[in-house]
Steps between C-alpha positions, in 0.01 A plus 500: 500500500130433477312659215240760596143375507303576186172696520290183492683357802469827690129516425455141616681569827292812554178307448616227739589757766162669460321166532700418815417840648129459427488146644696611807260792553200268475652291781645771723221758492224275646738375773600859581134602507417218742794553737468878515120485500508300822658800673222736389137562580222491243515874448867490403437206267245711312707816474855359484494131401868458398673766712647463846254512792455832678463425784606136527235269647678188637188399691373292207799266515517503881134401535546204264824390668326490837192315371481135608306395189780622272762283670264203504458536124877530462554184704246307293659617175849407621386155616321420174769649275790323671318166518388522136850590387656212694253246361521611138881536495559166675260308274610676181872451576458123529282481188735724301798285606333189361397675177847650449738218598313176425396366160181294493212441266236771516727759660443772242127428500484558876702821465254615233210429735657728760563765234134487400423588862640847432209564261235391751358815664447483873158667482361213290575249777365703790152341509607132479785583736254642752282187478808278543626696802156496659481123456844461660409727791771754416287815500611749768823301513835640382570171321205585274710787364851356535445179304316652198755781477780245500323293235451797267860610558650166398505548119713816483719382789573164340578659164748749647674245723514235227674736261750595769566138605572408138787751493690306769773302318474123504861481620390648834249219548758239398750638751236496773414139413867400527510663843214279613197723439183332387230680301348661810841582645598678179169688503526605865871562544609621156214608277297708746800705625600570139142600415465769766442779241220302337352407838505866601326590174212259539474581872454870425243427230305265727519732800382811312225303324370370833533839667287669233242222466155640561244267343593172670507634860175683426334172402655283773486727806170613648658536845655848513769380740661317203482789254821590317624848411321528162171423674598740776557774243154443355336506843699807603401680180136424566527621859688821413362567153484872575861519623718442193824600675459231765420238235817596311703456819355152551574399140860623522565313825355182352748519209814549708570134601481365143707789363757453774539130427535572129765767567701254712479219244528717187851389403417132544174553310673648195768232507241223521299634209815543292602141572160363406497695174847377405393145576 
């Protein structure tokens, strides 16, 4: 039989539960306010901000769903997010494989250089980055957003994948070598399939980071036909500044794709992070 918890343990559990409830409320209440607020008019938002709409006003969501500019922004965000994720994961996987499975002089120094990249704020580089992109002719070009996002996503991606690759036993690589696999064959046929949780983790992180990126598309795109959803939200808010309910509906719809991808990959995401921490 287990001994009953002493008063100190009970107090600690109570405090932890209260903290969890408070943190959960801070997350759930704004989302609830946004989702429900999109079904209201401005009058209901003033008199009943957190209650159910009475009557329901689905026209806010319907009008956005039928707007061509919304779907153009969605398409731009999907294109840039998917391309950025593919570039950063592909490049980081190959670099992390070298850093994890090969011993050479200067390896730890190079890893440290990438780790230092985590402390380099994106906002500091925005001006020289703009000058560089202008010189390369990449303004109003999706590559002007895809390539910098991939570059700034490399440090965290390499660190996570390297730690996961190091957990793969050396016996697996030796067995693959005996079966005729070279270094690239082991990487492509053995290591990547075993690293699917870690790949899912870094893919989710890269996708959500690209999806929410506001500053870089704002600097690169002057042509509105290339605007992404964050820029679309800003423009929509300026256009309908007096219609808060419609703005809330637009914001909620812009969050759904990223939340849906995270919900699908949640199990792989947790497994990948756990594996990288253990490594």
